[in-house]
ROKEZA-679829 format. One record per residue (C-alpha): residue number from 1; x, y, z. Coordinates in steps of 0.05 Angstrom, whole numbers, plus 5000, padded with zeros to 4 digits. Layout:
REM ROKEZA-679829
<r><num>NUM</num><east>X</east><north>Y</north><up>Z</up></r>
...
REM end
This chain:
REM ROKEZA-679829
<r><num>1</num><east>1182</east><north>6435</north><up>7049</up></r>
<r><num>2</num><east>1112</east><north>6407</north><up>7059</up></r>
<r><num>3</num><east>1081</east><north>6385</north><up>7130</up></r>
<r><num>4</num><east>1035</east><north>6337</north><up>7150</up></r>
<r><num>5</num><east>0996</east><north>6342</north><up>7203</up></r>
<r><num>6</num><east>0983</east><north>6281</north><up>7243</up></r>
<r><num>7</num><east>0926</east><north>6283</north><up>7300</up></r>
<r><num>8</num><east>0914</east><north>6222</north><up>7351</up></r>
<r><num>9</num><east>0862</east><north>6215</north><up>7412</up></r>
<r><num>10</num><east>0889</east><north>6156</north><up>7433</up></r>
<r><num>11</num><east>0905</east><north>6141</north><up>7502</up></r>
<r><num>12</num><east>0967</east><north>6128</north><up>7528</up></r>
<r><num>13</num><east>0945</east><north>6086</north><up>7589</up></r>
<r><num>14</num><east>1006</east><north>6108</north><up>7623</up></r>
<r><num>15</num><east>1062</east><north>6071</north><up>7578</up></r>
<r><num>16</num><east>1089</east><north>6140</north><up>7552</up></r>
<r><num>17</num><east>1072</east><north>6196</north><up>7511</up></r>
<r><num>18</num><east>1090</east><north>6182</north><up>7439</up></r>
<r><num>19</num><east>1085</east><north>6135</north><up>7378</up></r>
<r><num>20</num><east>1133</east><north>6123</north><up>7324</up></r>
<r><num>21</num><east>1119</east><north>6147</north><up>7258</up></r>
<r><num>22</num><east>1164</east><north>6114</north><up>7203</up></r>
<r><num>23</num><east>1157</east><north>6152</north><up>7129</up></r>
<r><num>24</num><east>1184</east><north>6109</north><up>7076</up></r>
<r><num>25</num><east>1214</east><north>6058</north><up>7119</up></r>
<r><num>26</num><east>1274</east><north>6104</north><up>7136</up></r>
<r><num>27</num><east>1260</east><north>6164</north><up>7173</up></r>
<r><num>28</num><east>1228</east><north>6156</north><up>7243</up></r>
<r><num>29</num><east>1194</east><north>6213</north><up>7282</up></r>
<r><num>30</num><east>1156</east><north>6215</north><up>7348</up></r>
<r><num>31</num><east>1079</east><north>6233</north><up>7348</up></r>
<r><num>32</num><east>1041</east><north>6251</north><up>7405</up></r>
<r><num>33</num><east>0990</east><north>6202</north><up>7434</up></r>
<r><num>34</num><east>0938</east><north>6254</north><up>7446</up></r>
<r><num>35</num><east>0949</east><north>6318</north><up>7407</up></r>
<r><num>36</num><east>0976</east><north>6345</north><up>7340</up></r>
<r><num>37</num><east>1048</east><north>6336</north><up>7308</up></r>
<r><num>38</num><east>1069</east><north>6366</north><up>7247</up></r>
<r><num>39</num><east>1123</east><north>6319</north><up>7208</up></r>
<r><num>40</num><east>1163</east><north>6344</north><up>7157</up></r>
<r><num>41</num><east>1161</east><north>6303</north><up>7091</up></r>
<r><num>42</num><east>1178</east><north>6313</north><up>7016</up></r>
<r><num>43</num><east>1129</east><north>6324</north><up>6960</up></r>
<r><num>44</num><east>1100</east><north>6255</north><up>6921</up></r>
<r><num>45</num><east>1090</east><north>6187</north><up>6941</up></r>
<r><num>46</num><east>1102</east><north>6171</north><up>7019</up></r>
<r><num>47</num><east>1092</east><north>6110</north><up>7060</up></r>
<r><num>48</num><east>1075</east><north>6120</north><up>7134</up></r>
<r><num>49</num><east>1066</east><north>6069</north><up>7188</up></r>
<r><num>50</num><east>1052</east><north>6085</north><up>7265</up></r>
<r><num>51</num><east>1077</east><north>6030</north><up>7317</up></r>
<r><num>52</num><east>1093</east><north>6026</north><up>7382</up></r>
<r><num>53</num><east>1097</east><north>5947</north><up>7396</up></r>
<r><num>54</num><east>1073</east><north>5886</north><up>7349</up></r>
<r><num>55</num><east>0999</east><north>5898</north><up>7374</up></r>
<r><num>56</num><east>0998</east><north>5982</north><up>7376</up></r>
<r><num>57</num><east>1010</east><north>5986</north><up>7291</up></r>
<r><num>58</num><east>0985</east><north>6007</north><up>7232</up></r>
<r><num>59</num><east>0977</east><north>5977</north><up>7165</up></r>
<r><num>60</num><east>1029</east><north>6010</north><up>7113</up></r>
<r><num>61</num><east>0991</east><north>6076</north><up>7085</up></r>
<r><num>62</num><east>1015</east><north>6097</north><up>7019</up></r>
<r><num>63</num><east>1003</east><north>6178</north><up>7016</up></r>
<r><num>64</num><east>1002</east><north>6232</north><up>6956</up></r>
<r><num>65</num><east>1030</east><north>6296</north><up>6987</up></r>
<r><num>66</num><east>1015</east><north>6348</north><up>6935</up></r>
<r><num>67</num><east>0996</east><north>6408</north><up>6986</up></r>
<r><num>68</num><east>1030</east><north>6438</north><up>7040</up></r>
<r><num>69</num><east>0987</east><north>6419</north><up>7103</up></r>
<r><num>70</num><east>0951</east><north>6352</north><up>7095</up></r>
<r><num>71</num><east>0917</east><north>6324</north><up>7158</up></r>
<r><num>72</num><east>0917</east><north>6251</north><up>7183</up></r>
<r><num>73</num><east>0888</east><north>6218</north><up>7244</up></r>
<r><num>74</num><east>0902</east><north>6159</north><up>7276</up></r>
<r><num>75</num><east>0837</east><north>6121</north><up>7297</up></r>
<r><num>76</num><east>0824</east><north>6049</north><up>7315</up></r>
<r><num>77</num><east>0818</east><north>6001</north><up>7263</up></r>
<r><num>78</num><east>0744</east><north>5987</north><up>7267</up></r>
<r><num>79</num><east>0741</east><north>5929</north><up>7212</up></r>
<r><num>80</num><east>0798</east><north>5890</north><up>7257</up></r>
<r><num>81</num><east>0759</east><north>5904</north><up>7323</up></r>
<r><num>82</num><east>0684</east><north>5888</north><up>7284</up></r>
<r><num>83</num><east>0714</east><north>5823</north><up>7269</up></r>
<r><num>84</num><east>0743</east><north>5805</north><up>7342</up></r>
<r><num>85</num><east>0674</east><north>5831</north><up>7362</up></r>
<r><num>86</num><east>0640</east><north>5774</north><up>7320</up></r>
<r><num>87</num><east>0688</east><north>5721</north><up>7338</up></r>
<r><num>88</num><east>0674</east><north>5745</north><up>7416</up></r>
<r><num>89</num><east>0597</east><north>5728</north><up>7404</up></r>
<r><num>90</num><east>0619</east><north>5663</north><up>7361</up></r>
<r><num>91</num><east>0652</east><north>5642</north><up>7417</up></r>
<r><num>92</num><east>0599</east><north>5657</north><up>7467</up></r>
<r><num>93</num><east>0550</east><north>5620</north><up>7429</up></r>
<r><num>94</num><east>0591</east><north>5569</north><up>7420</up></r>
<r><num>95</num><east>0611</east><north>5555</north><up>7491</up></r>
<r><num>96</num><east>0532</east><north>5568</north><up>7515</up></r>
<r><num>97</num><east>0506</east><north>5514</north><up>7456</up></r>
<r><num>98</num><east>0560</east><north>5460</north><up>7457</up></r>
<r><num>99</num><east>0565</east><north>5459</north><up>7539</up></r>
<r><num>100</num><east>0634</east><north>5440</north><up>7534</up></r>
<r><num>101</num><east>0694</east><north>5465</north><up>7572</up></r>
<r><num>102</num><east>0706</east><north>5530</north><up>7551</up></r>
<r><num>103</num><east>0774</east><north>5523</north><up>7552</up></r>
<r><num>104</num><east>0773</east><north>5490</north><up>7486</up></r>
<r><num>105</num><east>0736</east><north>5542</north><up>7456</up></r>
<r><num>106</num><east>0764</east><north>5597</north><up>7484</up></r>
<r><num>107</num><east>0841</east><north>5588</north><up>7472</up></r>
<r><num>108</num><east>0842</east><north>5577</north><up>7402</up></r>
<r><num>109</num><east>0789</east><north>5639</north><up>7395</up></r>
<r><num>110</num><east>0836</east><north>5685</north><up>7433</up></r>
<r><num>111</num><east>0901</east><north>5661</north><up>7395</up></r>
<r><num>112</num><east>0857</east><north>5674</north><up>7333</up></r>
<r><num>113</num><east>0843</east><north>5744</north><up>7352</up></r>
<r><num>114</num><east>0917</east><north>5757</north><up>7378</up></r>
<r><num>115</num><east>0939</east><north>5738</north><up>7308</up></r>
<r><num>116</num><east>0879</east><north>5784</north><up>7275</up></r>
<r><num>117</num><east>0908</east><north>5847</north><up>7310</up></r>
<r><num>118</num><east>0980</east><north>5831</north><up>7299</up></r>
<r><num>119</num><east>0970</east><north>5822</north><up>7224</up></r>
<r><num>120</num><east>0917</east><north>5883</north><up>7209</up></r>
<r><num>121</num><east>0938</east><north>5927</north><up>7264</up></r>
<r><num>122</num><east>0899</east><north>5950</north><up>7317</up></r>
<r><num>123</num><east>0903</east><north>6023</north><up>7299</up></r>
<r><num>124</num><east>0894</east><north>6059</north><up>7225</up></r>
<r><num>125</num><east>0919</east><north>6128</north><up>7195</up></r>
<r><num>126</num><east>0856</east><north>6161</north><up>7152</up></r>
<r><num>127</num><east>0858</east><north>6221</north><up>7114</up></r>
<r><num>128</num><east>0820</east><north>6281</north><up>7138</up></r>
<r><num>129</num><east>0777</east><north>6314</north><up>7081</up></r>
<r><num>130</num><east>0778</east><north>6387</north><up>7084</up></r>
<r><num>131</num><east>0721</east><north>6425</north><up>7069</up></r>
<r><num>132</num><east>0734</east><north>6479</north><up>7016</up></r>
<r><num>133</num><east>0695</east><north>6544</north><up>7017</up></r>
<r><num>134</num><east>0690</east><north>6560</north><up>6942</up></r>
REM end
């Protein structure tokens, strides 16, 4: 049975020491926050999703298992965090230029940012490319 290796360097901040990995929406494995975890999977197309709560999750990732050891890593979803950063800058500019009470700008922007993180996931699973020395 092939194994996939999932590496994470995400800090747990004292909230436990493991993510939950859902394989094909049926099998649930434990993945370490900071370290490598080997997971047994079948050959062929597999669906992976890491989650801990409704914010700390990844979008579903479809992988094709064709060799014995494939490496993946859990990272921040930089696209989602980039959108959040742009919204923060936009919010600051609007608050400075409109000279209104910040509550009328900050609360809708904050709700929008939370919704973006819920629907896109704040983490993602990326495949680690192997260097073939052939």
